[in-house]
C-alpha positions in Angstrom: 151.9 146.0 171.6 151.0 144.3 168.3 150.9 146.2 165.0 147.4 146.2 163.6 147.3 146.0 159.7 146.3 149.1 157.5 142.8 149.2 156.2 142.7 147.4 152.8 140.2 149.8 151.5 141.5 153.2 152.2 145.0 152.3 153.6 144.3 154.1 157.0 146.7 153.3 159.8 144.1 154.0 162.6 142.4 150.5 162.6 141.3 148.8 165.8 140.0 145.4 166.8 136.3 144.8 167.5 135.8 141.1 168.7 136.6 139.1 165.6 136.9 141.9 163.2 139.2 144.8 162.4 137.5 148.1 161.8 138.6 151.3 160.0 137.2 154.5 161.7 137.8 156.5 158.6 135.8 154.6 156.1 133.9 152.3 158.3 135.1 149.1 156.5 135.3 145.9 158.6 137.1 142.7 157.9 137.8 139.3 159.8 140.8 139.2 161.8 141.8 135.6 160.9 139.2 134.4 158.2 140.6 130.9 158.1 141.4 130.3 161.8 138.6 127.8 162.2 139.2 125.9 159.1 140.6 122.4 159.0 144.0 121.7 157.8 143.8 119.8 154.5 145.7 116.8 155.8 143.6 116.1 159.0 140.8 113.7 158.7 137.7 113.7 160.8 135.8 110.4 161.0 132.2 109.5 162.0 131.4 106.9 164.6 131.7 104.1 161.9 135.0 105.3 160.5 133.8 107.1 157.4 135.7 110.1 156.5 133.6 113.3 156.9 134.0 116.4 154.6 132.4 119.9 154.4 128.9 119.7 153.0 128.1 116.2 154.2 124.9 115.1 155.7 125.0 113.1 158.9 122.6 111.6 161.5 122.8 111.9 165.3 123.2 108.6 166.9 122.5 109.5 170.5 120.2 112.0 172.3 122.2 115.0 173.0 121.4 117.7 175.6 122.0 121.2 174.4 124.1 123.1 176.8 122.3 126.2 178.4 118.9 125.1 177.0 116.2 122.5 177.9 116.3 121.4 174.2 117.6 117.8 173.2 118.8 116.7 169.9 117.1 113.4 169.3 118.4 110.2 167.9 118.0 110.1 164.1 118.1 113.9 163.6 119.5 114.5 160.2 122.0 117.4 159.9 122.6 118.7 156.4 125.6 120.7 155.1 128.1 120.3 157.9 131.3 122.2 158.2 134.5 120.8 159.8 136.4 122.9 162.3 139.3 122.3 164.8 138.7 121.5 168.3 136.9 118.9 170.5 133.6 119.7 168.9 134.7 119.2 165.2 131.4 119.7 163.4 129.8 123.1 163.0 126.1 122.8 161.7 122.6 124.3 161.8 120.0 122.1 163.2 116.2 122.9 162.4 114.3 123.9 165.4 117.5 124.4 167.6 119.8 126.7 165.5 123.6 126.7 165.0 125.7 124.4 167.3 128.8 122.3 167.3 128.8 118.5 167.5 131.4 115.9 168.3 132.0 113.6 165.2 131.7 110.3 167.6 128.1 111.2 168.0 127.1 111.2 164.3 127.2 108.9 161.2 127.4 109.8 157.6 124.2 109.3 155.6 
């Protein structure tokens, strides 16, 4: 069994896991298990379809109609996505698209504006 950390607020040893957070039952304080687990390593580069290096906060444009999994919605060609966040994984862009909501995109389907 793995040892859970003590509560950073009251130092209680009776913490427990709840999805992506640790919870203290004594003071009701919650904090993330791994706050930087999805952040990109500083030395990894994510490139768009044209080879431009992407970074957090960039604006990109979708270059292909993309079906939204689990929905009948489609992200149309030319949709502008502002303030992207780079993450690890196959879908390496985390973003919010107006009219659809938060989703993840593959960098090969976008170009930097």
